[in-house]
C-alpha positions in Angstrom: 72.7 -19.5 -28.9 73.2 -20.7 -32.5 69.9 -21.6 -34.2 69.7 -25.1 -35.6 68.2 -26.2 -38.8 65.3 -28.7 -38.8 67.7 -31.3 -40.2 70.2 -30.7 -37.4 67.4 -31.0 -34.7 66.2 -34.3 -36.2 69.8 -35.6 -36.1 70.1 -34.7 -32.4 66.7 -36.4 -31.6 67.8 -39.5 -33.4 71.0 -39.8 -31.4 70.2 -38.3 -28.0 67.4 -40.1 -26.1 67.3 -37.3 -23.4 66.8 -34.6 -26.1 64.1 -36.9 -27.7 62.3 -37.2 -24.4 62.4 -33.5 -23.9 60.9 -32.9 -27.3 58.3 -35.7 -26.7 57.2 -34.1 -23.5 56.9 -30.7 -25.2 54.8 -32.2 -28.1 52.5 -34.1 -25.7 52.1 -31.2 -23.2 51.3 -28.2 -25.4 54.8 -26.8 -25.4 55.6 -27.2 -21.7 59.3 -27.9 -21.2 60.7 -30.9 -19.4 63.7 -30.3 -17.3 65.7 -33.6 -17.3 66.6 -34.8 -13.8 69.0 -37.4 -12.7 66.4 -40.1 -12.5 65.2 -39.5 -16.1 68.8 -40.1 -17.3 69.2 -43.1 -15.0 66.0 -44.8 -16.3 66.9 -44.0 -20.0 70.5 -45.2 -19.5 69.4 -48.5 -18.0 66.8 -49.1 -20.7 69.1 -48.3 -23.6 71.9 -50.4 -22.2 69.9 -53.5 -21.3 66.7 -53.6 -23.4 65.6 -55.2 -25.7 68.7 -57.4 -26.2 69.3 -58.7 -22.7 66.3 -58.0 -20.5 62.8 -58.9 -21.5 61.1 -57.4 -18.4 61.6 -54.3 -16.4 59.9 -52.8 -13.4 60.4 -49.1 -12.8 59.6 -47.9 -9.3 59.4 -44.2 -8.9 57.0 -41.7 -7.2 53.9 -40.6 -9.0 54.4 -37.8 -11.6 58.1 -38.7 -12.2 57.6 -39.2 -15.9 57.8 -43.0 -15.8 55.1 -43.5 -18.4 56.5 -40.9 -20.7 60.0 -42.3 -20.5 59.3 -46.0 -20.7 56.0 -46.5 -22.5 55.9 -43.5 -24.8 59.3 -42.0 -25.6 61.5 -45.1 -25.4 59.1 -47.0 -27.7 58.9 -44.2 -30.2 62.7 -43.6 -30.1 63.4 -47.3 -30.6 60.9 -47.8 -33.4 62.2 -44.7 -35.2 65.6 -46.2 -35.2 64.6 -49.8 -35.9 61.0 -50.4 -36.9 61.4 -54.2 -36.6 61.2 -54.1 -32.8 58.0 -55.2 -31.1 56.5 -53.9 -27.9 53.7 -54.9 -25.6 52.1 -52.2 -23.5 50.2 -53.7 -20.5 48.4 -51.7 -17.8 45.9 -52.1 -15.1 43.5 -50.4 -17.4 42.9 -50.9 -21.1 42.1 -47.2 -21.4 45.5 -46.2 -20.1 47.3 -48.7 -22.4 45.3 -47.2 -25.4 46.2 -43.6 -24.3 49.9 -44.5 -24.0 49.8 -46.1 -27.4 48.0 -43.0 -28.9 50.7 -40.7 -27.4 53.5 -42.9 -28.8 51.9 -42.7 -32.3 51.7 -38.9 -32.0 55.5 -38.7 -31.8 
């Protein structure tokens, strides 16, 4: 495997949302790796193709512990804001504490 420079890694993260999500998971989970599965790529593909230009609301139904919050509320928001800081997002949850925790994790990225 050829080692990449920090600049090359940043370029990959800017242009590859799956790689960005893998890095985000690693940062937020003390270095634990995320193995991308088909549903991760399907969720990201749908979000990136349809949001925020065409769809204003999205419901993601998936089993617990399938990385929904990481993909939609943390990594996608951070990825989009890094590319275009003019976007605006609202994070709503059943619990204010969860919404604040998701926001804090997004800011860590």
